[in-house]
C-alpha positions in Angstrom: -27.3 -41.2 39.7 -30.0 -42.8 37.6 -31.0 -41.6 34.2 -34.4 -40.3 33.4 -34.3 -39.5 29.7 -37.7 -38.6 28.3 -36.5 -39.1 24.7 -39.3 -37.2 23.1 -38.5 -34.3 20.8 -38.5 -31.0 22.4 -38.3 -32.2 26.0 -35.1 -31.6 27.8 -33.4 -34.8 28.9 -32.4 -34.9 32.6 -29.9 -37.1 34.2 -29.9 -37.1 37.9 -26.5 -37.1 39.5 -25.1 -36.1 42.9 -23.5 -33.0 44.0 -19.7 -32.7 44.2 -20.1 -33.8 47.8 -23.7 -34.5 48.5 -26.5 -36.7 47.2 -29.3 -35.0 49.2 -32.0 -37.5 48.1 -30.0 -40.4 49.5 -29.4 -38.4 52.7 -33.1 -37.6 52.9 -33.9 -41.2 52.8 -31.3 -42.3 55.3 -29.7 -39.7 57.6 -32.9 -37.7 58.2 -35.4 -40.5 58.3 -33.2 -42.7 60.3 -33.6 -45.6 58.0 -31.6 -47.3 55.2 -34.9 -47.5 53.4 -37.7 -50.0 52.6 -38.1 -51.5 49.1 -40.6 -48.7 48.4 -38.0 -46.1 49.3 -35.4 -47.7 47.2 -37.7 -47.8 44.2 -38.5 -44.1 44.8 -34.9 -43.2 45.1 -34.1 -44.9 41.8 -37.2 -43.6 40.1 -38.2 -47.0 38.9 -41.5 -47.2 40.7 -43.3 -45.1 38.1 -42.0 -47.2 35.2 -43.0 -50.4 37.0 -46.6 -49.2 37.2 -46.6 -48.0 33.6 -45.2 -51.2 32.3 -47.9 -53.2 34.1 -50.5 -51.0 32.6 -49.0 -51.3 29.1 -49.1 -55.0 29.4 -52.8 -54.8 30.2 -52.5 -55.6 33.9 -54.5 -52.9 35.5 -53.8 -52.7 39.2 -56.7 -51.9 41.5 -56.5 -48.5 43.1 -55.9 -48.8 46.9 -59.1 -47.0 47.5 -61.1 -50.1 46.5 -59.1 -52.3 48.9 -60.3 -50.2 51.9 -62.9 -51.1 54.4 -66.4 -50.2 53.2 -66.8 -47.7 56.0 -63.7 -45.8 54.9 -64.9 -45.9 51.3 -68.2 -44.5 52.3 -66.6 -41.6 54.2 -64.3 -40.9 51.3 -67.3 -40.7 48.9 -69.1 -38.5 51.3 -66.1 -36.1 51.5 -66.0 -36.0 47.7 -69.6 -34.8 47.6 -68.3 -31.7 49.5 -65.1 -31.2 47.6 -66.0 -27.6 46.8 -66.1 -26.6 50.4 -63.3 -24.5 51.7 -63.0 -26.5 55.0 -62.2 -29.7 53.1 -59.8 -31.7 55.2 -57.2 -33.1 52.8 -55.3 -34.9 55.6 -58.4 -36.8 56.5 -59.2 -37.5 52.9 -55.7 -38.9 52.4 -56.1 -41.3 55.3 -59.5 -42.4 54.0 -58.1 -43.1 50.6 -55.1 -45.0 52.0 -52.6 -42.3 50.7 -54.2 -42.0 47.3 -55.8 -38.6 47.8 -54.3 -37.1 44.6 -55.4 -39.9 42.2 -58.8 -40.2 43.8 -59.4 -36.4 43.8 -58.3 -36.0 40.2 -60.5 -38.9 38.9 -63.5 -37.3 40.6 -62.8 -33.8 39.4 -62.2 -34.8 35.8 -65.5 -36.5 35.9 -67.3 -33.6 37.7 -66.1 -31.1 35.2 -67.0 -33.3 32.2 -63.4 -33.5 31.0 -63.4 -37.3 30.4 -66.3 -37.0 28.0 -65.3 -33.8 26.3 -61.7 -34.9 25.5 -62.7 -38.5 25.0 -60.1 -39.7 27.5 -59.5 -43.4 28.1 -60.1 -44.1 31.8 -57.2 -46.7 32.1 -54.8 -44.2 30.5 -56.1 -41.3 32.7 -55.6 -43.4 35.8 -52.1 -44.4 34.6 -51.1 -40.7 34.2 -52.5 -39.8 37.7 -50.6 -42.6 39.3 -47.4 -41.5 37.6 -47.9 -38.0 38.9 -48.8 -39.1 42.5 -45.9 -41.5 42.7 -43.4 -38.9 41.4 -43.9 -36.9 44.5 -41.6 -37.8 47.4 -43.6 -39.1 50.4 -40.7 -38.5 52.7 -41.0 -34.7 52.2 -42.9 -33.2 55.1 -44.5 -30.6 52.9 -43.8 -30.9 49.1 -45.5 -34.2 48.7 -48.6 -35.6 47.0 -50.9 -34.5 49.8 -49.8 -30.9 49.1 -50.5 -31.4 45.4 -54.0 -32.7 46.3 -54.6 -29.7 48.6 -53.6 -27.3 45.8 -55.8 -29.2 43.3 -58.8 -29.0 45.7 -58.2 -25.2 46.1 -57.9 -24.8 42.4 -61.2 -26.5 42.0 -62.8 -24.0 44.4 -61.3 -21.1 42.5 -62.4 -22.4 39.1 -66.0 -22.2 40.4 -65.7 -18.5 41.3 -68.4 -16.9 39.1 -66.1 -14.2 37.7 -63.9 -16.9 36.3 -66.3 -19.8 35.8 -68.5 -18.0 33.4 -65.7 -17.8 30.8 -63.7 -21.0 31.3 -63.4 -23.5 28.5 -62.9 -27.3 29.1 -59.3 -26.7 28.1 -58.8 -24.0 30.7 -60.2 -26.3 33.4 -58.1 -29.3 32.4 -55.0 -27.2 32.3 -55.8 -25.7 35.7 -56.3 -29.1 37.3 -53.3 -30.8 35.8 -51.0 -27.8 36.6 -52.2 -27.8 40.2 -51.7 -31.6 40.5 -48.2 -31.6 39.0 -46.9 -28.1 39.9 -44.3 -29.6 42.5 -43.8 -33.0 41.0 -40.5 -34.7 42.0 -39.7 -31.8 44.4 -36.4 -32.7 46.2 -37.4 -31.1 49.5 -34.8 -28.4 49.2 -35.0 -24.9 47.5 -33.4 -23.4 44.5 -30.6 -21.6 46.3 -29.6 -25.0 47.8 -29.4 -26.5 44.3 -27.4 -23.6 43.0 -24.8 -23.5 45.8 -24.3 -27.3 45.7 -23.9 -27.1 41.9 -26.7 -29.6 41.3 -27.1 -30.6 37.6 -30.6 -29.1 37.5 -29.3 -25.7 38.4 -26.8 -25.9 35.5 -29.5 -27.3 33.1 -31.8 -24.4 33.7 -29.1 -21.8 34.2 -30.2 -21.0 37.8 -33.6 -19.6 36.6 -36.8 -21.2 38.0 -34.8 -24.4 38.4 -37.4 -26.4 40.3 -40.4 -25.1 38.4 -38.7 -25.9 35.1 -38.1 -29.4 36.4 -41.7 -29.8 37.5 -42.9 -28.8 34.1 -40.5 -30.9 32.1 -41.3 -33.9 34.3 -45.0 -33.3 33.7 -44.6 -33.2 30.0 -42.6 -36.4 30.1 -45.3 -38.2 32.0 -48.1 -36.9 29.7 -46.2 -38.2 26.7 -45.2 -41.5 28.4 -48.8 -42.2 29.4 -50.1 -41.2 25.9 -53.1 -39.6 27.6 -53.5 -37.0 24.9 -52.0 -39.0 22.0 -55.4 -39.0 20.2 -55.5 -35.2 20.0 -54.0 -33.2 17.1 -50.3 -32.5 17.5 -50.8 -28.7 17.5 -53.3 -29.1 20.4 -51.0 -31.2 22.5 -48.1 -28.8 21.9 -50.3 -25.9 23.0 -51.3 -27.8 26.1 -47.7 -28.5 27.0 -46.7 -24.9 26.6 -49.6 -23.6 28.6 -48.8 -26.1 31.4 -45.3 -24.7 31.4 -46.5 -21.1 31.7 -48.8 -22.1 34.6 -46.2 -24.1 36.5 -43.5 -21.5 36.0 -45.8 -18.9 37.5 -45.5 -20.6 40.9 -41.9 -19.4 41.2 -42.1 -17.3 44.3 -39.3 -15.1 42.9 -41.8 -13.9 40.3 -44.3 -12.8 42.9 -43.9 -9.0 42.4 -44.1 -9.4 38.6 -47.5 -11.0 38.8 -48.8 -8.7 41.5 -47.9 -5.6 39.6 -49.5 -6.9 36.5 -52.7 -7.9 38.4 -52.9 -4.6 40.1 -52.6 -2.8 36.8 -55.4 -4.9 35.3 -57.7 -4.3 38.2 -56.9 -0.6 38.5 -57.5 -0.1 34.8 -60.5 -2.5 34.7 -59.2 -3.9 31.4 -59.4 -7.7 32.0 -61.3 -9.2 29.2 -61.9 -12.8 30.1 -63.4 -13.5 26.7 -59.7 -13.2 25.6 -57.7 -16.4 26.0 -54.6 -14.5 27.0 -56.4 -12.8 29.9 -58.0 -16.0 31.0 -54.7 -17.7 31.0 -53.2 -14.9 33.2 -56.0 -15.4 35.7 -55.4 -19.1 35.7 -51.8 -18.3 36.6 -53.0 -16.1 39.5 -55.5 -18.8 40.6 -52.7 -21.4 40.7 -50.4 -19.0 42.6 -53.2 -18.5 45.2 -53.9 -22.3 45.4 -50.2 -22.9 45.9 -49.9 -20.6 49.0 -53.4 -20.8 50.4 -52.5 -22.7 53.6 -52.7 -19.5 55.8 -56.2 -19.0 54.4 -57.5 -22.4 55.7 -59.1 -23.1 59.0 -56.6 -22.9 61.9 -56.4 -26.7 62.4 -55.4 -27.3 58.8 -53.3 -24.2 58.4 -51.2 -25.0 61.5 -50.4 -28.5 60.2 -49.2 -27.1 56.9 -47.1 -24.4 58.7 -45.4 -27.1 60.8 -44.8 -29.3 57.8 -43.2 -26.6 55.7 -41.0 -25.4 58.5 -39.9 -29.0 59.2 -38.8 -29.2 55.6 -36.9 -25.9 56.0 -35.2 -27.2 59.1 -34.2 -30.4 57.4 -32.5 -28.3 54.7 -30.8 -26.3 57.4 -29.5 -29.5 59.1 -28.1 -30.6 55.8 -26.4 -27.3 55.2 -24.9 -27.4 58.7 -23.8 -31.0 58.3 -21.8 -30.1 55.2 -20.6 -26.8 56.5 -22.6 -24.6 54.1 -24.2 -21.3 55.1 -27.6 -22.0 56.5 -30.3 -20.6 54.3 -32.8 -18.0 55.5 -35.7 -19.6 57.4 -33.9 -22.9 57.7 -32.2 -22.4 61.1 -34.3 -24.1 63.7 -32.5 -22.3 66.5 -33.3 -18.9 65.2 -36.2 -19.1 62.8 -39.3 -20.0 64.7 -42.5 -21.2 63.1 -44.6 -18.2 64.3 -42.0 -15.7 63.0 -41.7 -17.5 59.6 -45.5 -17.6 59.2 -46.1 -14.0 60.2 -43.5 -12.8 57.6 -44.9 -15.1 54.9 -48.5 -14.0 55.5 -47.6 -10.3 55.6 -45.3 -10.0 52.6 -46.5 -12.9 50.3 -50.0 -14.1 51.1 -51.9 -11.0 52.1 -51.0 -8.9 49.0 -52.0 -11.7 46.6 -55.3 -12.7 48.3 -56.4 -9.1 48.7 -56.0 -8.6 44.9 -57.7 -12.0 44.3 -60.7 -10.8 46.4 -60.8 -7.6 44.4 -60.9 -9.6 41.2 -63.6 -12.0 42.4 -65.8 -9.1 43.7 -65.3 -10.1 47.4 -67.3 -13.3 47.1 -68.1 -15.4 50.2 -65.1 -17.6 49.5 -62.7 -14.7 49.2 -64.1 -13.1 52.3 -63.8 -16.4 54.2 -60.2 -16.9 53.1 -59.2 -13.4 54.2 -61.0 -13.8 57.6 -59.1 -17.1 58.2 -55.8 -15.3 57.1 -56.3 -12.5 59.6 -57.3 -14.8 62.5 -54.4 -17.2 61.8 -52.0 -14.3 61.7 -53.3 -13.1 65.0 -52.8 -16.5 66.6 -49.2 -16.8 65.3 -48.6 -13.3 66.8 -50.0 -14.5 70.1 -47.8 -17.5 70.0 -44.7 -15.4 69.2 -45.5 -13.1 72.1 -45.8 -16.1 74.4 -42.5 -17.5 73.2 -40.8 -14.2 73.9 -42.4 -14.0 77.3 -41.3 -17.5 78.2 -37.8 -17.2 76.7 -36.3 -18.4 80.0 -37.8 -21.9 79.2 -36.0 -24.3 76.9 -38.5 -23.9 74.0 -36.5 -22.0 71.4 -37.5 -24.1 68.4 -40.7 -22.3 67.5 -42.8 -25.4 68.3 -46.1 -24.8 70.1 -46.0 -26.0 73.7 -48.9 -28.0 75.2 -50.0 -25.0 77.3 -49.9 -22.8 74.2 -51.9 -25.3 72.2 -54.5 -25.5 75.0 -54.8 -21.7 75.0 -55.2 -21.7 71.2 -57.9 -24.4 71.3 -59.8 -22.4 73.9 -59.5 -19.3 71.7 -60.7 -21.2 68.6 -63.9 -19.8 67.2 -66.4 -22.1 65.5 
């Protein structure tokens, strides 16, 4: 495997290797995609692409963002979409197409400007762009779900949550910058498989982080490495940058789904006791953690057309893992068996046990704002649609559709049922 050694004091060095019998990243690029790989995929596999961009920037050769190479009509549409970036029906898939696959970089540049962060922190625009490109390109585009578009979607949701009056009235520029960077980088370099897979295949990251929040620790450490490599915050005092790095870690680690109950219990206690003091930095940070957790799993709270696309993507990623496990005679992980775990059943369980409890508490915190009510309404409607699809699947079990995919007739029925 290639070496990625950050080299800075305090940052864990990571050397990517292969499993005793699998290199899942190579497999993901070849076996599952059906290709040996283009030059771009080879660069991604070897993790050289990021360093190539950085070295060009360090030599003073500033590449033009792809956005500016687009047709003027596309550029105009992208600008128009950015004017509505605070709307909950923002279509991140369309925005990604309009920006030629640069949704994350374009969105971040816009939001840093909108929130006044560039001026407040005296950030250099070339350096800022360099950091955003590093983050975007450290996501794996071949992942159906955990890719840069997901990161952009979470960042847009985070922007919406940061504008909720209950939170916005207390946030400092540091809070906002932390929230946006954490959202953008929370899944950086995600391998497309989950923690149990890394543990049972004895991947080096599982050993490095002792089987605890393995992926989240890696996302955090990778983010710190890119921050330092880009020198985005090099002009700030050391104690400030160290605090930013630690808080980023706390935010990204909060997205570990295994810690869901821990955060829910704490949030419930605060809300029941009415003892949240957002003037207190510690309480503000906790609510930023909750906001990021909400943004990370908000797909079921989007309009049906967007929510359904995300559901199909995440399940496709699960199924790919299941195919890998079957290929190498490992026990297939829960939710990863395409023959047994249908998309509707996976989504209904996810909504019921993970999403609903969190978003009901979030609505309680915000004071049932229009956004919170809108999200809960979408969540209930989407859950009802998945239930309807599940019922139709059970009713038509004699057909050959056992994969959980929506048939054309079911899709037509859903479209007819769609409310404006």
